[in-house]
C-alpha positions in Angstrom: 8.7 -24.3 56.7 6.4 -27.2 55.8 7.1 -30.9 56.2 7.0 -32.4 52.7 5.2 -35.5 53.9 2.2 -34.1 55.7 2.4 -30.3 55.1 2.5 -29.4 58.8 4.9 -26.7 60.0 8.3 -28.1 60.9 9.3 -27.5 64.5 12.4 -28.4 66.5 11.6 -28.4 70.2 8.7 -26.0 69.7 10.6 -23.6 67.5 11.4 -23.2 63.8 14.4 -25.2 62.8 17.7 -23.5 62.1 19.6 -23.4 58.8 23.3 -24.2 58.4 24.1 -20.6 59.3 22.2 -20.8 62.6 19.4 -18.5 61.3 15.7 -19.5 61.4 14.9 -21.5 58.3 11.7 -19.7 57.4 13.0 -18.4 54.1 13.6 -21.9 52.6 10.1 -22.4 51.1 10.3 -19.1 49.1 13.7 -20.2 47.8 12.3 -23.5 46.7 9.4 -21.7 44.9 11.9 -19.4 43.1 13.9 -22.5 42.0 10.8 -24.3 40.7 9.0 -21.4 39.1 11.6 -18.7 38.4 13.4 -17.9 35.3 17.0 -19.1 34.9 18.7 -16.1 36.7 16.2 -16.2 39.5 16.5 -19.9 40.0 20.3 -19.8 40.0 20.4 -17.0 42.6 17.8 -19.0 44.7 20.0 -22.2 44.5 23.0 -20.2 45.7 21.0 -18.8 48.6 19.5 -22.2 49.4 23.0 -23.8 49.3 24.1 -21.2 51.8 21.1 -22.0 54.0 21.2 -25.8 54.0 24.9 -26.6 53.2 26.9 -23.5 54.2 30.3 -23.3 52.5 29.5 -26.5 50.7 30.2 -28.7 53.7 28.3 -27.5 56.8 24.7 -28.7 57.2 22.1 -27.5 59.6 19.0 -28.6 61.4 16.8 -27.7 58.4 18.9 -29.6 55.8 17.4 -33.1 56.1 13.7 -32.0 55.9 14.6 -29.9 52.8 16.3 -32.7 50.8 13.1 -34.4 49.7 11.9 -31.1 48.4 14.9 -30.8 46.1 14.5 -34.2 44.5 11.3 -33.5 42.5 12.5 -30.2 40.9 16.0 -31.8 40.2 14.3 -34.2 37.8 11.8 -31.9 36.3 12.4 -30.9 32.7 10.8 -27.4 33.3 13.2 -26.5 36.1 16.2 -24.8 34.5 18.8 -25.6 37.2 18.3 -29.3 37.8 22.0 -30.0 37.5 22.8 -27.4 40.2 20.2 -29.0 42.5 21.9 -32.4 42.0 25.3 -30.8 42.8 23.8 -29.4 46.0 22.6 -32.8 47.0 26.1 -34.1 46.3 27.5 -31.4 48.7 25.0 -32.5 51.3 25.9 -36.2 50.8 29.6 -35.7 51.3 29.5 -33.5 54.4 31.3 -34.8 57.4 32.5 -31.6 59.0 30.7 -32.2 62.3 31.6 -35.9 62.5 35.2 -35.2 61.8 35.3 -32.5 64.5 33.6 -34.8 66.9 36.0 -37.6 66.1 39.0 -35.2 66.6 37.7 -34.2 70.1 36.7 -37.7 71.2 37.2 -38.2 74.9 37.7 -34.5 75.5 35.3 -32.1 77.1 34.0 -30.7 73.8 33.0 -34.2 72.6 29.3 -33.8 73.7 28.9 -30.4 72.1 28.9 -32.0 68.6 26.2 -34.5 69.3 23.3 -32.4 67.9 25.3 -31.4 64.8 26.4 -35.0 64.0 22.7 -35.9 64.1 21.9 -33.2 61.5 24.7 -34.5 59.3 23.5 -38.1 59.6 19.9 -37.2 58.9 20.9 -35.1 55.9 22.9 -37.9 54.3 20.2 -40.4 55.1 17.7 -38.1 53.3 19.9 -38.0 50.2 20.2 -41.8 50.1 16.4 -42.1 50.6 16.0 -40.3 47.3 18.2 -42.7 45.4 15.3 -44.1 43.3 14.4 -40.6 42.2 18.0 -39.8 41.3 18.2 -43.1 39.4 15.2 -42.0 37.4 16.9 -38.8 36.4 20.1 -40.7 35.6 18.1 -42.8 33.1 17.0 -39.7 31.1 17.9 -39.6 27.5 18.8 -35.9 28.0 22.5 -35.8 28.9 22.2 -32.5 30.7 19.9 -34.3 33.2 21.4 -37.8 33.2 25.1 -36.8 33.6 24.8 -34.9 36.9 22.5 -37.6 38.3 25.0 -40.3 37.4 27.7 -38.2 39.0 25.7 -38.0 42.2 25.0 -41.7 42.2 28.7 -42.4 41.9 29.4 -40.0 44.7 26.8 -41.7 46.9 28.5 -45.1 46.1 32.0 -43.7 46.9 31.1 -41.7 50.0 32.8 -43.3 53.1 30.9 -43.9 56.3 31.1 -41.2 59.0 34.1 -41.6 61.3 33.5 -43.7 64.4 32.5 -41.6 67.4 
């Protein structure tokens, strides 16, 4: 997987990052290509697969989620990508995740508390990455095309309404 800023391979401690299922995230670039350049059916299947990889079950993020978010923003606003609304929905799922923080808060002061530290970092980084793309999302929200603007406005509202992570 490539870093969107400098096109160098992503690594996490000398190894490929893991997706939300715990598997190596090496398949994410090909899913992004299918979303950007595939026909509607291919793109929709790829978005479903990508959702499973970076936001499993719609609420569990992984190590590879945050580095993938910037790569979703450009196609989400591109008129030639047939599933921009679905990409914005996926970004919304990522933004609202708090599974690891909630679990860590529930086990605070217990022996399992430290085991969530890495996962809460992934969740924080993923949400931060979505918020960092706010200006791109605002650009899509200003589109004259309602099929683009409406899901972007929905995501912006979700971003405004999302509560901070629980105190750990």
